[in-house]
Each structure stands twice: as C-alpha cells, then as structure tokens.
C-alpha positions, 0 to 999 in steps of 0.5 A, a space after each residue: 500500500 506504500 508503493 507509489 511507483 507500481 510495475 504491476 497492479 496489486 490487490 488492495 487490502 481490506 479492513 481487518 486484513 493482516 499481512 507479513 512482509 520483510 520481517 514485519 507485519 501490516 494491519 489494515 484498519 480501513 477502508 470503511 471506517 469501522 470500530 475496532 473496539 479500542 478501549 480509548 480514542 486518544 491522539 497518541 501521536 499529537 497530530 490533531 493540530 486544529 479541529 472544530 465541529 466540522 473539520 479537523 486538521 491532522 499533521 506532524 507538528 512541532 515538538 519541544 523534544 526535537 528542540 531539546 535534543 538540538 539543545 543537548 547536542 549544542 551543549 555537548 559540542 560547545 563543551 568539546 570545542 571549549 575543552 579542545 581550545 583550553 588545551 590549545 590555550 595551554 600550549 599557547 601560554 607555554 610558547 607565549 605566542 599565537 594568542 590571536 590564532 587561539 582565540 580565532 580558532 575558539 571563536 570559529 569553532 563555536 560559530 561552526 557548532 552554532 551553525 550546525 545546530 541552527 541549520 538542522 534544527 531551525 532552518 531545515 526543520 522550518 523549511 520542512 514544516 512549511 512544506 507539510 500541509 495538513 490533511 483536513 477531514 470534513 465530517 459533514 461532507 464525509 470527505 478528506 482533503 489530501 495535498 498530492 505531489 505532482 507525478 514524476 521526478 523533477 530536475 531540481 531537488 526539493 528545498 527540504 531534501 536532506 542532501 541539499 541541506 547537508 551540502 550547503 550546510 557543510 559549505 556554510 560551516 566550513 567557510 564560517 570557520 575560515 571567515 572567523 579565523 581569517 577575520 581575526 588574523 586581519 583584525 590583528 594586522 597579520 593579513 593585509 587584505 580583508 578575507 572577501 572571497 571566503 566571506 562571500 562564499 559564506 554569506 552566499 551559502 547562508 542566503 541560499 538556504 533562505 532564497 532557494 525555497 521561494 525560487 524553487 516554487 517559482 520554477 515549479 509554477 513556471 514548469 506547471 508542477 504545482 501540488 494539487 488538493 485531492 478530495 477523497 471520500 472518507 470511506 475510501 481512506 486507508 488506515 494501516 498500522 505497520 510493525 516494521 524493521 528499522 534497517 541500519 548498515 548491514 543489519 536490522 537495528 530494531 523494530 518500530 510501529 507506525 500508523 498511517 492515513 493514506 489516500 488510495 489511487 483509484 486509477 492504480 488499485 493497491 497503491 496510494 497517491 504520491 506524496 500524500 497522507 500522514 505517517 507517525 510513530 506509535 507505541 504499538 498496535 493498541 496505540 495505532 487503534 487508539 489513534 484511528 479511533 480518535 480520528 474515526 469517532 470525530 468523523 462518525 460521532 463529532 467533536 464531542 466524542 473525542 478528548 483532545 490531548 493536553 498541550 505539553 509545550 509552550 512557555 506557560 506549560 514549561 513554567 508550570 512544569 518547573 514550578 511543580 517539580 520545585 514544589 515536589 523537591 521542597 516537599 521531599 526536602 531533596 535539593 540534590 534532585 532539584 539541582 539535577 533537574 535544573 542542570 538537565 533543563 539548562 543543558 537542553 536549553 529547555 525554556 528556549 525549546 518550549 518558547 520556540 515550539 510555541 512560536 512554530 505552532 503559531 507562526 510557522 505551521 500556518 504557512 504550510 497552507 494558503 489562508 483561503 485553503 478550502 474555505 468554502 469546503 470547510 463551512 458548516 452545512 445544514 443538517 439536511 445536506 450532510 452526507 450519511 454513512 453507507 449501508 455497508 458501514 452501518 451493517 458492518 458496524 452492527 455485526 462488529 459490535 455484536 462480535 465484540 460482545 462475544 469476545 472476538 477481536 478486530 485484528 483476528 477477523 481477516 477481511 471484515 466484509 467477507 467475514 460477515 458476508 456484507 456487500 461492499 460498493 464496487 471501487 470507482 476507478 475514476 480519479 478523485 476531484 482535484 484542484 491547484 493547491 497554491 492558487 485561489 481555485 476552489 473545488 466545485 461543491 456539491 451539497 446534495 448527497 
C-alpha cells in the first residue's frame, strides 16, 4: 500500500486484513471506517493540530523534544570545542605566542557548532514544516482533503531534501570557520587584505538556504508542477498500522510501529497517491487503534466524542512544569534532585525549546497552507445536506459490535466484509476531484448527497 511507483497492479487490502512482509507485519484498519473496539480514542501521536465541529486538521507538528535534543547536542559540542581550545590555550601560554590564532580558532569553532545546530534544527526543520500541509477531514461532507505531489521526478531537488541541506550546510560551516579565523588574523594586522572571497562564499551559502525555497516554487509554477488538493471520500481512506524493521548498515537495528492515513489511487488499485497522507510513530498496535479511533469517532460521532490531548509545550506549560517539580523537591526536602533537574533543563536549553515550539505552532505551521485553503469546503452545512454513512458501514458496524460482545477481536477477523458476508460498493476507478493547491481555485461543491 506504500508503493507509489507500481510495475504491476496489486490487490488492495481490506479492513481487518493482516499481512507479513520483510520481517514485519501490516494491519489494515480501513477502508470503511469501522470500530475496532479500542478501549480509548486518544491522539497518541499529537497530530490533531486544529479541529472544530466540522473539520479537523491532522499533521506532524512541532515538538519541544526535537528542540531539546538540538539543545543537548549544542551543549555537548560547545563543551568539546571549549575543552579542545583550553588545551590549545595551554600550549599557547607555554610558547607565549599565537594568542590571536587561539582565540580565532575558539571563536570559529563555536560559530561552526552554532551553525550546525541552527541549520538542522531551525532552518531545515522550518523549511520542512512549511512544506507539510495538513490533511483536513470534513465530517459533514464525509470527505478528506489530501495535498498530492505532482507525478514524476523533477530536475531540481526539493528545498527540504536532506542532501541539499547537508551540502550547503557543510559549505556554510566550513567557510564560517575560515571567515572567523581569517577575520581575526586581519583584525590583528597579520593579513593585509580583508578575507572577501571566503566571506562571500559564506554569506552566499547562508542566503541560499533562505532564497532557494521561494525560487524553487517559482520554477515549479513556471514548469506547471504545482501540488494539487485531492478530495477523497472518507470511506475510501486507508488506515494501516505497520510493525516494521528499522534497517541500519548491514543489519536490522530494531523494530518500530507506525500508523498511517493514506489516500488510495483509484486509477492504480493497491497503491496510494504520491506524496500524500500522514505517517507517525506509535507505541504499538493498541496505540495505532487508539489513534484511528480518535480520528474515526470525530468523523462518525463529532467533536464531542473525542478528548483532545493536553498541550505539553509552550512557555506557560514549561513554567508550570518547573514550578511543580520545585514544589515536589521542597516537599521531599531533596535539593540534590532539584539541582539535577535544573542542570538537565539548562543543558537542553529547555525554556528556549518550549518558547520556540510555541512560536512554530503559531507562526510557522500556518504557512504550510494558503489562508483561503478550502474555505468554502470547510463551512458548516445544514443538517439536511450532510452526507450519511453507507449501508455497508452501518451493517458492518452492527455485526462488529455484536462480535465484540462475544469476545472476538478486530485484528483476528481477516477481511471484515467477507467475514460477515456484507456487500461492499464496487471501487470507482475514476480519479478523485482535484484542484491547484497554491492558487485561489476552489473545488466545485456539491451539497446534495
């Protein structure tokens, strides 16, 4: 179901089916949005970034954990560079010469470390987040809007391509180190000429990281390679949970569980539309079922049927978290625990991580879609115009509730439609309605269901 470049047609999986592949397993929870008898409906992966009574936006959002990991790396590298430069300073003191070089190397090393963390955790991540539009679900229309990549390969690499960032980042970091060292030499009079060439290379490489994304978008528009918004019927959307091996160089390094919500390609049965959908890590099959139930209950029962996850990011949340930890340490009279807690938070730059995550959620993520994206499509409908579940979904849901009372499990039933001999509507092999993503084009709405 994940292959978007098929060589031959594959039979699509149906709800309830399970298959083994490459040392792992894949469980199909949908098409046909059926209850899986999960005890909880929980946003396990924190992908619900916005919802109201009609629509829900799901996407991989910003996380303070990644920022704190970046802060941890920054602190560690600063410590390593400072330790190396301390040894260098001792050698300089012994020889009583080259003090300027030692200071320039120290400053250049710290600047390079800063650029490494800044380019990966700020610049590249912001570029990626601004190019990951949400998947929008509309429960009244019973449709899901996916943003699909243009077919085929393009001669220019995408701005979020890791190779682009790695190459340009390496040039920026290397030239940055040389700029600081040679600038120090020039300031103390050891060099007659300002290091203009390397300075231009450094500033150009840094500017490229910010100039390339809009330039790439302009070229795509000129070449008519813009992404499109595709409206997929809710009952066609595929939800799967996979238990797959994580592969390293020459070996399997572990196994991980993933939950994916994907749009099938009606013109290529068994495959999905390119570049669309969402895939997130979950703790296991129960977590995947809980995530699916969270989405399914919103679509089938409404916003009152779900309980959004608590917000665990932001300066206000972090301040309250620190205050609770301090109060607990004071209550138990454990100052050593408080000192360890504070050192760890400082080492990770935790306050900045939570502040910047809040900034990202409010200012970076909204840039992933135009302000008027699906504006008309997202408006509430009169009750008489709301779409209704199909006969197959209603009938299968009744059979499943009865089966769960008998102690049966969804993941052990196989093809649910076959299991209960319910006729499922034939697949429509026509392309789904679509329209340009970044223009003012809107879908032709049909309110008569």
